[in-house]
SENUPA-566203 format. One record per residue: residue in three letters; z negated, x negated, y negated of N, C-alpha, C in turn. Coordinates in steps of 0.2 Angstrom, whole numbers, plus 5000, padded with zeros to 4 digits. Layout:
// SENUPA-566203
AlaZXYZXYZXY
...
//
This chain:
// SENUPA-566203
Met504349685024504549685028504749765032
Leu504249815031504449855032504749915024
Asp505249975027505550005021505050055018
Thr504350035017503950085013503750105007
Glu504450075003504450124995504750184995
Arg505050174998505450255000504950305001
Ile504550275005504050335007503550345002
Ala503450295000502850294994503250314987
Ile503550314985503950364980503950424980
Asp504150454989504450514988503650574990
Cys503250534993502650554992502150554987
Trp502350534982502050534974502450614970
Ala503150594972503450644971503050714972
Ser502950724978502850764982502150784980
Ala501650754979500950754979500650804971
Ala501350764968501350814960501750894958
Arg502250884963502550944964501951014967
Glu501450984971501050994973500651034970
Leu500350994964499651004960500151034954
Gln500751054956501251064947501251024942
Leu501250974944500750914936501850874937
Gln501750894930502550854928502350774928
Met502550744929502750684929503650644932
His503850594928504150584927504350554932
Asp505350544933505350524939505250444942
Gln505250404935505150334936504250304934
Val503950384934503150354936502850294943
Pro503050324948503150284955503450224955
Tyr503850224950504250164953503550104948
Gly503150124945502850074942502250034942
Met502350084948501650074956501750034961
Val502349994962503049984966502349904966
Gly501949884974501649814972500949824969
Met500749874967500049884962499449894967
His499149844964498249864972498149924969
Met497549974972497650044971497050044966
Ser496649974964496249984959496649984952
Lys497149984950497449964946497850024943
Val497750094951498150134951497950184945
Pro497350214944496950244939497150254933
Ala496950194931497150164924497850174923
Tyr498350174929499150164926499250224925
Leu499250274930499150344929498650384923
Leu498250354920498050414915498550374909
Ala498750324910499050334902499850334904
Glu500050344908500850364908500750434909
Leu500050464912500150554912499850594908
Gly499350544903498750574899498150574902
Pro497350594896496650574900496550654902
Asp496950694903496650744905497050774913
Ala497550704915497850734921497350734927
Pro497650754931497150774937497450714941
Val497150624937497650584942496950564950
Gln496350604952496350564957496150634963
Gln496350694960496850724964497350704964
Leu498150674962498550664964498650594969
Ile498050554968498050494971497750534978
Asp497250574978497150584986497750624989
Ala497950684984498750714988499050664990
Thr499350604986499950564989499850534993
His499150494996498650475000498850525008
Ala498650555008498850635012499450615015
Cys499850635011500650625011500850585014
Tyr500650515013500850435016500650445022
Leu500150435024499650445031499950485036
Glu500050555034500750595037501250555036
Ala501650545032502350515033502450435038
Thr501750405039501850345041501550345045
Ala501250405051500950395057501550375061
Lys502250375059502550345067502650285063
Ala503150245069503350175065503650175058
Ile503650115055504250135049504750085051
Pro505250115048505850045048505849995044
His506149935049506049875047506649865040
Arg506349815037506849785029507449755036
Pro508049765033508549725037508349635036
Gly508649615042508349555044507749525043
Val507149565046506449535044506449495053
Ile506549535059506549485064506849435067
Ala507449425063508149385065507549325061
Leu507349335056506949295050506349255057
Leu506049315054505149305060505549265062
Asp505949265072506149245076506349175075
Trp506749165070506949095069506349045067
Leu505749075064505449035060504849025068
Arg504849065070504349055078504549005082
Glu505348985082505748935085505548895082
Arg505548865077505548805072504448805071
Gly504148845075503648835075503248825070
Val503448885065503048885059502648935057
Pro502048935057501448975058501649035050
Cys501449105051501449155046500949185048
Ala500749205041500249255037500549305033
Val500049375036500349415030499849425022
Ala500149415016499849455011499949505008
Thr499549565008499749605005499349655002
Ser499449684998499049724994498749774997
Ser499149805002498749865005498049855010
Arg497749915009496949905015497149875021
Arg496749855023496549835031496949895035
Ser496349935037496650005038497350025039
Val497750005034498350035031498850005035
Ala498849935034499249865035499349865042
Ser498749865046498449825053499049915056
His498849945055499250025058500050005058
His500249995051501149965050501249905054
Leu500949875053501249785057501249805065
Gln500649865066500549865075501249925076
Ala501349965073501550015076502449995074
Ala502549955070503049925069503349855073
Gly502849825079503049775083502949725078
Leu502649705071502949645069502149615070
Trp501549625072500749595073501049535076
Pro501249535081501249485086501449415083
Tyr502049425076502249355073501749315069
Phe501249355069500649315062500149315065
Glu499749265059499449245064498649255060
Phe498649275054498249345052498249395046
Ala498149405043498449445038497849445032
Val498049455026497349455020497749505018
Cys497149545017497449625012496949645005
Gly497149685004497049694997496249734997
Asp496049765001495349765000495049725002
Glu495249665004494749585005494849554997
Ile495149544995495249514987494749514983
Glu494549484978494249524970494749544965
His495149474966495849494961496549484964
Pro496749564962497349574968498049544965
Lys498549554967499149524964499149594959
Pro499349524952499649494952499449404950
Ala498849414954498349364953498449334960
Pro498249274959498549214966497949224970
Asp497449264967496949244976497149264981
Ile497749304982497749334991498249264991
Tyr498649244990499249194991498749124994
Ile498149124989497749054989497349074997
Lys497449104997496649125002497349125009
Ala497849155009498149145015498149075018
Ala498649045013498548965011498148925014
Thr497648935013496848905016497048925024
Gly497248985025496849015031497448955036
Leu498248955033498648915039498648845037
Gly498048845033497648745032498248725029
Arg498548765022499248725022498848725012
Gln499248665009499248715001499648745000
Pro499448794994499948834995500748824991
Ala500748734992501448734988501748734995
Glu501348735000501748685007501948765008
Cys501848815004502048905009502748935005
Val503148955009503449025007503249075007
Ala503549105002503149174998503749215002
Phe503849275003504349345004504249384999
Glu504249404995504149444993504649514991
Asp504449574989504849634987504649654980
Ser504249644978503749664970503649604965
Asn503849654961503749584953502949564954
Phe502449604954501649594956501649534958
Gly502149524964501949494971502349424968
Ile502949414968503049374964502649324959
Ala502349364954501849334949501349304954
Ala501049354959500549304964500749224966
Ala501149254968501449194974501749144969
His502049154964502349084959501649074953
Ser501049094954500749084950500149024955
Ala500349054962499749024967499948944969
Gly500448954966501148884968501248894975
Cys501648944975501948944983502748934979
Arg503048894986503748944982503849014985
Ala504349044981504349124979504949124983
Ile505249184986506049214985505849294984
Met505949334981506149404982506649414983
Val506649484988506949514992506749594989
Pro507249624983506949694979507349734985
Asp506849784980506949864984507249914981
Leu506749944979507150004974506849974968
Arg506349944968506249914959506649834959
Pro507149834955507449744954506949704950
Pro507149664950506549604946506549594941
Thr505849604936505949614928506149534926
Ala506349544919506549484913505949464915
Glu505249454915504849414917504749384925
Thr505049404928505249394935505849324934
Met506349344933506949304933506649254928
Ala506249244924505949204921505849144923
Leu505349164930505049104933505649074938
Gly506249104936506649064942506649054948
Val506149094951506249104958506949144962
Pro507249124965508049154971507549214972
Val508349264969508449334973508849354976
Val508749394981509049394986509249454991
Glu509849464992509749554992509449585001
Ser509549535004509049555010508549495015
Leu508249495019507949425022508349375024
Ser508949435029509549375032510049325027
Ala509849345021510149295014509649245011
Ala508849255014508349225011508449165017
Gln508649165024508549125028508849055027
Pro509449055023509648975022509248955017
Ile509148985011508648965005508048925010
Val507748965014507148915018507148855022
Glu508048865026507948805028508348765024
Ala508648755019508648695013508048695012
Trp507448715009506648675009506348645015
Leu506448675020506348655025506548585027
Arg507248575026507748505029507248435022
Val507248485016506848445011506348395014
Thr505848475014504948445016505048425023
Thr505148435028505248395035505548305035
Pro504848265039505248205035505848195042
//
């Protein structure tokens, strides 16, 4: 919903420069949608066992907090889609890998929080994306089965989680395109949330008596 990927990528690169650490430009892209609990092991594998991984994480986090202190721009079409869902009485929830403090700040600052019933955040789930837990919990909170829910995702980790939970999923990729594994799932991949709306409308026509 928010244009956070570019900010995060830039912060990883800035932190690496600050620490005078050699890091390939593609390394941050591998963390798009990744839960923070998995980041240290990923960085050690990419940068080597002697890399100052915790320093890099801390410096990136500080950079990210500063960069996102103001409202983050919306992804194209998000307000139109949320308004359309609200008009039809479709309840919405957030299922994010971000910790609650970060997610709450971003959603409130961007003016999106009133559209949602609640949020399930990454620091409230034992098994994060790509495990299905977060979507199962979100569906339960909405009083629905996962198969009755539609998930909008921009990351491959998120699509795997939503699909594994049994949700209907639509991928709206940002900086990182769908992997072969994601494409094999057969989920729709669209360029914007505006393009996702007709797909949801068709699904609603099929499922609504």
